[in-house]
C-alpha positions as a Markdown table, in Angstrom:
| # | Residue | x | y | z |
|---|---|---|---|---|
| 1 | Unk | 56.2 | 104.1 | 25.2 |
| 2 | Unk | 58.6 | 104.4 | 22.3 |
| 3 | Unk | 57.3 | 101.3 | 20.5 |
| 4 | Unk | 53.7 | 102.5 | 20.5 |
| 5 | Unk | 54.8 | 106.0 | 19.4 |
| 6 | Unk | 56.0 | 104.5 | 16.1 |
| 7 | Unk | 52.6 | 103.2 | 15.1 |
| 8 | Unk | 50.1 | 105.6 | 16.7 |
| 9 | Unk | 49.3 | 109.2 | 16.1 |
| 10 | Unk | 48.8 | 112.0 | 18.5 |
| 11 | Unk | 45.3 | 111.9 | 20.2 |
| 12 | Unk | 42.8 | 114.2 | 18.6 |
| 13 | Unk | 44.5 | 114.0 | 15.2 |
| 14 | Unk | 43.9 | 111.8 | 12.1 |
| 15 | Unk | 46.1 | 108.7 | 12.0 |
| 16 | Unk | 48.3 | 109.2 | 8.8 |
| 17 | Unk | 48.5 | 105.5 | 8.4 |
| 18 | Unk | 44.7 | 105.0 | 7.7 |
| 19 | Unk | 44.9 | 105.4 | 4.0 |
| 20 | Unk | 47.5 | 104.5 | 1.3 |
| 21 | Unk | 47.6 | 108.1 | 0.2 |
| 22 | Unk | 49.0 | 109.0 | 3.6 |
| 23 | Unk | 51.7 | 106.3 | 3.4 |
| 24 | Unk | 54.5 | 108.9 | 3.0 |
| 25 | Unk | 53.3 | 110.9 | 5.9 |
| 26 | Unk | 53.0 | 107.8 | 8.0 |
| 27 | Unk | 56.7 | 107.0 | 7.4 |
| 28 | Unk | 57.6 | 110.5 | 8.2 |
| 29 | Unk | 55.7 | 110.5 | 11.5 |
| 30 | Unk | 57.2 | 107.1 | 12.4 |
| 31 | Unk | 60.8 | 108.3 | 11.7 |
| 32 | Unk | 60.2 | 111.5 | 13.6 |
| 33 | Unk | 58.8 | 109.7 | 16.7 |
| 34 | Unk | 61.6 | 107.1 | 16.4 |
| 35 | Unk | 64.3 | 109.8 | 16.4 |
| 36 | Unk | 62.7 | 111.4 | 19.5 |
| 37 | Unk | 62.7 | 108.0 | 21.3 |
| 38 | Unk | 66.3 | 107.3 | 20.4 |
| 39 | Unk | 67.4 | 110.7 | 21.6 |
| 40 | Unk | 65.6 | 110.2 | 24.9 |
| 41 | Unk | 67.1 | 106.8 | 25.5 |
| 42 | Unk | 70.5 | 108.2 | 24.7 |
| 43 | Unk | 71.3 | 106.0 | 21.7 |
| 44 | Unk | 72.2 | 109.1 | 19.7 |
| 45 | Unk | 74.3 | 110.7 | 22.4 |
| 46 | Unk | 77.6 | 109.1 | 21.5 |
| 47 | Unk | 80.8 | 111.2 | 21.4 |
| 48 | Unk | 84.0 | 110.2 | 19.7 |
| 49 | Unk | 87.3 | 110.4 | 21.4 |
| 50 | Unk | 89.7 | 112.9 | 20.0 |
| 51 | Unk | 93.5 | 112.3 | 19.6 |
| 52 | Unk | 96.1 | 115.0 | 19.1 |
| 53 | Unk | 99.7 | 114.4 | 18.0 |
| 54 | Unk | 102.6 | 116.4 | 16.7 |
| 55 | Unk | 102.2 | 115.2 | 13.1 |
| 56 | Unk | 105.7 | 115.2 | 11.6 |
| 57 | Unk | 108.9 | 114.6 | 13.7 |
| 58 | Unk | 112.6 | 114.5 | 12.9 |
| 59 | Unk | 115.2 | 112.7 | 15.0 |
| 60 | Unk | 118.9 | 112.2 | 14.7 |
| 61 | Unk | 120.1 | 108.6 | 14.4 |
| 62 | Unk | 120.9 | 107.2 | 17.9 |
| 63 | Unk | 119.0 | 109.8 | 19.9 |
| 64 | Unk | 115.8 | 109.5 | 22.0 |
| 65 | Unk | 112.6 | 111.0 | 20.7 |
| 66 | Unk | 109.3 | 111.7 | 22.6 |
| 67 | Unk | 106.2 | 110.7 | 20.7 |
| 68 | Unk | 103.6 | 113.1 | 22.1 |
| 69 | Unk | 100.0 | 112.0 | 22.0 |
| 70 | Unk | 97.2 | 113.6 | 24.0 |
| 71 | Unk | 93.4 | 113.0 | 23.9 |
| 72 | Unk | 90.0 | 114.4 | 24.9 |
| 73 | Unk | 87.1 | 112.2 | 25.9 |
| 74 | Unk | 83.5 | 112.9 | 26.7 |
| 75 | Unk | 83.3 | 110.1 | 29.3 |
| 76 | Unk | 84.9 | 110.2 | 32.7 |
| 77 | Unk | 88.3 | 108.6 | 32.7 |
| 78 | Unk | 88.3 | 105.1 | 34.1 |
| 79 | Unk | 91.9 | 104.1 | 34.7 |
| 80 | Unk | 91.1 | 100.4 | 34.9 |
| 81 | Unk | 89.3 | 100.3 | 31.6 |
| 82 | Unk | 91.2 | 102.9 | 29.5 |
| 83 | Unk | 93.6 | 101.5 | 27.0 |
| 84 | Unk | 96.4 | 103.0 | 24.9 |
| 85 | Unk | 97.8 | 101.3 | 21.8 |
| 86 | Unk | 100.8 | 102.3 | 19.7 |
| 87 | Unk | 101.5 | 100.6 | 16.4 |
| 88 | Unk | 104.1 | 101.2 | 13.7 |
| 89 | Unk | 103.6 | 101.2 | 9.9 |
| 90 | Unk | 107.0 | 101.2 | 8.0 |
| 91 | Unk | 107.6 | 103.3 | 4.9 |
| 92 | Unk | 107.8 | 100.1 | 2.8 |
| 93 | Unk | 104.1 | 99.5 | 3.5 |
| 94 | Unk | 104.9 | 96.3 | 5.3 |
| 95 | Unk | 102.7 | 94.8 | 8.1 |
| 96 | Unk | 102.0 | 96.9 | 11.1 |
| 97 | Unk | 103.9 | 96.1 | 14.2 |
| 98 | Unk | 102.9 | 96.7 | 17.9 |
| 99 | Unk | 105.0 | 99.3 | 19.6 |
| 100 | Unk | 103.4 | 99.7 | 23.0 |
| 101 | Unk | 100.3 | 98.9 | 25.0 |
| 102 | Unk | 99.0 | 100.4 | 28.2 |
| 103 | Unk | 96.2 | 99.4 | 30.5 |
| 104 | Unk | 96.6 | 100.3 | 34.2 |
| 105 | Unk | 100.3 | 99.7 | 33.6 |
| 106 | Unk | 102.8 | 99.8 | 30.7 |
| 107 | Unk | 103.2 | 96.7 | 28.5 |
| 108 | Unk | 106.3 | 97.2 | 26.3 |
| 109 | Unk | 106.9 | 94.7 | 23.5 |
| 110 | Unk | 108.8 | 91.6 | 24.5 |
| 111 | Unk | 110.0 | 90.9 | 21.0 |
| 112 | Unk | 110.3 | 92.6 | 17.6 |
| 113 | Unk | 111.8 | 95.8 | 16.4 |
| 114 | Unk | 111.0 | 97.9 | 19.5 |
| 115 | Unk | 112.0 | 95.4 | 22.2 |
| 116 | Unk | 113.6 | 97.3 | 25.1 |
| 117 | Unk | 113.3 | 100.5 | 23.1 |
| 118 | Unk | 110.1 | 102.1 | 24.3 |
| 119 | Unk | 109.2 | 103.6 | 27.7 |
| 120 | Unk | 105.9 | 105.0 | 29.0 |
| 121 | Unk | 106.0 | 108.9 | 29.3 |
| 122 | Unk | 102.3 | 109.6 | 29.7 |
| 123 | Unk | 99.7 | 110.2 | 32.3 |
| 124 | Unk | 96.1 | 108.9 | 31.6 |
| 125 | Unk | 94.6 | 111.1 | 34.2 |
| 126 | Unk | 96.2 | 114.1 | 32.6 |
| 127 | Unk | 95.0 | 112.8 | 29.2 |
| 128 | Unk | 98.5 | 112.1 | 28.0 |
| 129 | Unk | 99.4 | 108.9 | 26.1 |
| 130 | Unk | 102.9 | 109.8 | 25.1 |
| 131 | Unk | 105.9 | 107.4 | 24.8 |
| 132 | Unk | 109.7 | 107.7 | 24.4 |
| 133 | Unk | 111.6 | 105.7 | 21.8 |
| 134 | Unk | 115.2 | 105.1 | 22.8 |
| 135 | Unk | 118.1 | 105.3 | 20.3 |
| 136 | Unk | 116.1 | 105.6 | 17.1 |
| 137 | Unk | 117.4 | 103.9 | 14.0 |
| 138 | Unk | 116.9 | 104.4 | 10.3 |
| 139 | Unk | 114.6 | 101.4 | 10.3 |
| 140 | Unk | 112.3 | 103.4 | 12.5 |
| 141 | Unk | 111.3 | 105.6 | 9.6 |
| 142 | Unk | 107.5 | 105.4 | 9.2 |
| 143 | Unk | 104.1 | 106.2 | 10.7 |
| 144 | Unk | 103.3 | 105.7 | 14.4 |
| 145 | Unk | 99.6 | 105.4 | 15.3 |
| 146 | Unk | 98.3 | 106.3 | 18.7 |
| 147 | Unk | 94.9 | 104.9 | 19.7 |
| 148 | Unk | 93.1 | 105.5 | 23.0 |
| 149 | Unk | 89.9 | 103.9 | 24.2 |
| 150 | Unk | 88.0 | 105.0 | 27.3 |
| 151 | Unk | 84.8 | 102.9 | 27.5 |
| 152 | Unk | 82.1 | 103.8 | 26.6 |
| 153 | Unk | 83.9 | 106.3 | 24.5 |
| 154 | Unk | 85.7 | 103.9 | 22.2 |
| 155 | Unk | 85.0 | 105.4 | 18.8 |
| 156 | Unk | 86.8 | 108.3 | 17.1 |
| 157 | Unk | 89.9 | 109.1 | 15.1 |
| 158 | Unk | 93.4 | 107.9 | 15.7 |
| 159 | Unk | 96.6 | 110.0 | 16.0 |
| 160 | Unk | 99.4 | 109.6 | 13.5 |
| 161 | Unk | 103.1 | 110.7 | 13.8 |
| 162 | Unk | 105.4 | 110.5 | 10.7 |
| 163 | Unk | 108.9 | 110.0 | 12.0 |
| 164 | Unk | 112.0 | 110.7 | 9.9 |
| 165 | Unk | 115.4 | 109.6 | 11.2 |
| 166 | Unk | 118.3 | 111.6 | 9.8 |
| 167 | Unk | 122.1 | 111.5 | 10.1 |
| 168 | Unk | 122.5 | 115.0 | 11.4 |
| 169 | Unk | 120.2 | 117.6 | 12.8 |
| 170 | Unk | 118.5 | 120.0 | 10.4 |
| 171 | Unk | 119.5 | 123.7 | 10.1 |
| 172 | Unk | 116.6 | 124.8 | 12.2 |
| 173 | Unk | 117.5 | 122.5 | 15.1 |
| 174 | Unk | 121.2 | 123.5 | 14.9 |
| 175 | Unk | 120.1 | 127.2 | 14.9 |
| 176 | Unk | 117.9 | 126.6 | 18.0 |
| 177 | Unk | 120.8 | 124.8 | 19.7 |
| 178 | Unk | 123.2 | 127.6 | 18.9 |
| 179 | Unk | 120.8 | 130.2 | 20.2 |
| 180 | Unk | 120.3 | 128.2 | 23.4 |
| 181 | Unk | 124.1 | 127.9 | 23.9 |
| 182 | Unk | 124.6 | 131.5 | 23.1 |
| 183 | Unk | 121.9 | 132.6 | 25.4 |
| 184 | Unk | 123.4 | 130.5 | 28.2 |
| 185 | Unk | 126.9 | 131.9 | 27.7 |
| 186 | Unk | 125.6 | 135.5 | 27.5 |
| 187 | Unk | 123.8 | 134.9 | 30.8 |
| 188 | Unk | 126.9 | 133.6 | 32.5 |
| 189 | Unk | 129.0 | 136.6 | 31.2 |
| 190 | Unk | 126.4 | 139.1 | 32.4 |
| 191 | Unk | 126.4 | 137.4 | 35.8 |
| 192 | Unk | 130.2 | 137.5 | 36.1 |
| 193 | Unk | 130.3 | 141.2 | 35.1 |
| 194 | Unk | 127.8 | 142.0 | 37.8 |
| 195 | Unk | 129.8 | 140.1 | 40.4 |
| 196 | Unk | 133.1 | 141.7 | 39.4 |
| 197 | Unk | 131.5 | 145.2 | 39.4 |
| 198 | Unk | 130.0 | 144.7 | 42.9 |
| 199 | Unk | 133.4 | 143.6 | 44.3 |
| 200 | Unk | 135.2 | 146.6 | 42.8 |
| 201 | Unk | 132.6 | 148.9 | 44.3 |
| 202 | Unk | 133.1 | 147.3 | 47.6 |
| 203 | Unk | 136.9 | 147.7 | 47.5 |
| 204 | Unk | 136.6 | 151.3 | 46.5 |
| 205 | Unk | 134.3 | 152.0 | 49.4 |
| 206 | Unk | 136.7 | 150.3 | 51.8 |
| 207 | Unk | 139.6 | 152.3 | 50.4 |
| 208 | Unk | 137.7 | 155.6 | 50.7 |
| 209 | Unk | 136.8 | 154.8 | 54.3 |
| 210 | Unk | 140.4 | 153.9 | 55.1 |
| 211 | Unk | 141.7 | 157.2 | 53.6 |
| 212 | Unk | 139.3 | 159.2 | 55.7 |
| 213 | Unk | 140.4 | 157.5 | 59.0 |
| 214 | Unk | 144.1 | 157.8 | 58.3 |
| 215 | Unk | 144.4 | 161.6 | 59.0 |
| 216 | Unk | 142.6 | 161.2 | 62.3 |
| 217 | Unk | 145.2 | 158.6 | 63.5 |
| 218 | Unk | 148.1 | 160.9 | 62.6 |
| 219 | Unk | 146.8 | 163.9 | 64.7 |
| 220 | Unk | 149.0 | 164.5 | 67.8 |
| 221 | Unk | 148.1 | 165.8 | 71.2 |
| 222 | Unk | 148.8 | 169.6 | 71.2 |
| 223 | Unk | 150.0 | 169.5 | 74.9 |
| 224 | Unk | 152.6 | 167.0 | 74.2 |
| 225 | Unk | 156.3 | 168.2 | 73.6 |
């Protein structure tokens, strides 16, 4: 077994622990056999859970913001044991505050800064631990920490999001909004042009067909006086 492997040598070879001169080799053999035993029993086969976040976010005061957090785990997802914890660390380096907790169902805070301000937006089976913060304030500036544990995969890094609440949207956000509005208006104009063109073509065809039928109706019977 593994215990005996640490103190015995391989049959047919000289035991390195016989003499003091072989002390170093004895330690080496013991460590080598010990590492093999630990690997076989699975003690060394531990994987850390990985958390992915958006890093830096900017939100306009009074708007809602989605705090995206996804994860990868080496263990099968156990919905009854998996936990998600969100905490907040303010810019003033004050004490950390609980923002949200999830285990089988959402547990929003019942008191504190984020009371009635956070809703669950994730899906643990889809490896999503995201939340939405409603009507952000300037006091929400700081670092948000997302931690996921999926036993036995409970070790690993945490995800961090640095939120900055501003008075107005940045130039890049305004540009994207303008492009989106402009694109929508352009699409509507193109659609209207197509509809009007189709109607005009239909009217022209009807007029042409009417002009062709008119001479036929005006023809008289040659035998009539």
